[in-house]
C-alpha positions as CSV (number, residue, x, y, z in Angstrom):
1,M,57.0,113.7,-35.8
2,N,57.1,117.4,-36.5
3,G,56.3,117.1,-40.2
4,A,59.8,118.3,-41.3
5,T,61.0,115.3,-43.2
6,I,63.2,114.3,-46.1
7,D,62.7,111.3,-48.4
8,I,65.8,109.1,-48.8
9,L,66.2,106.8,-51.7
10,Y,68.7,104.0,-51.6
11,F,70.2,102.4,-54.7
12,A,72.1,99.2,-55.5
13,R,74.5,98.0,-52.8
14,V,73.3,100.8,-50.5
15,A,69.7,99.4,-50.6
16,E,71.1,96.0,-49.8
17,L,73.0,97.2,-46.8
18,T,70.0,99.2,-45.4
19,G,67.4,96.5,-46.3
20,T,65.1,99.1,-47.8
21,R,64.8,101.2,-51.0
22,S,63.4,104.3,-49.3
23,E,62.4,105.9,-46.1
24,S,61.3,109.2,-44.7
25,W,63.7,110.8,-42.2
26,S,62.6,113.4,-39.7
27,L,64.8,116.5,-39.3
28,A,65.4,117.4,-35.7
29,D,63.5,120.7,-35.0
30,G,62.9,121.0,-38.7
31,N,66.4,122.5,-39.2
32,P,68.4,121.7,-42.4
33,I,71.4,119.4,-42.1
34,T,74.3,118.9,-44.4
35,G,74.9,115.8,-46.4
36,T,77.9,115.0,-44.1
37,Q,75.6,115.1,-41.0
38,L,73.0,112.9,-42.7
39,L,75.6,110.4,-43.7
40,S,77.0,110.3,-40.2
41,Q,73.5,109.6,-38.8
42,L,72.9,106.9,-41.4
43,Q,76.1,105.2,-40.6
44,Q,75.1,105.1,-36.9
45,R,71.7,103.5,-37.9
46,Y,73.2,101.3,-40.6
47,P,76.8,100.4,-39.6
48,G,77.3,98.4,-42.7
49,L,77.3,101.6,-44.8
50,A,80.7,102.6,-43.3
51,P,82.7,104.4,-44.6
52,T,80.0,106.7,-45.8
53,D,82.4,109.3,-47.2
54,R,82.6,107.1,-50.3
55,L,78.9,107.4,-51.0
56,K,77.5,109.8,-53.6
57,L,74.5,112.1,-52.9
58,A,71.9,113.6,-55.1
59,V,69.4,116.1,-53.7
60,N,66.3,116.7,-55.8
61,Q,67.9,114.8,-58.6
62,Y,71.1,116.9,-58.7
63,H,74.5,115.4,-57.8
64,V,75.8,117.4,-54.8
65,R,78.8,117.6,-52.5
66,H,78.6,116.3,-49.0
67,D,78.5,119.9,-47.6
68,Q,75.2,120.6,-49.4
69,A,72.4,121.7,-47.1
70,I,69.4,119.4,-47.0
71,K,66.1,120.9,-45.9
72,A,62.6,119.6,-45.2
73,G,60.8,118.3,-48.3
74,D,64.0,117.4,-50.2
75,E,64.5,114.1,-51.8
76,V,68.0,112.6,-51.2
77,A,69.4,109.7,-53.2
78,L,72.3,107.7,-51.9
79,F,74.5,105.4,-54.0
80,D,77.9,103.9,-54.4
81,P,80.2,105.5,-57.0
82,V,80.0,103.8,-60.3
83,T,83.0,101.8,-61.4
84,G,83.8,100.5,-64.7
85,G,86.3,98.3,-66.3
């Protein structure tokens, strides 16, 4: 591990599908990635998350779009969109 990691937090159904509430994720070569890239990698690791384009992201406790850059040291939260009725 190169020390360039992000912390990923999973909530509600996403936590159920991954089987964990959190994990550290190593960034290849320490380079930032986009939310889209992260979601693609997570879908490969956890196929039950598909389709990941429905998931919401928060980086450092701020809701962000999927094209947001994620860099070493960031905290990323993943969750399903909230529905109401």
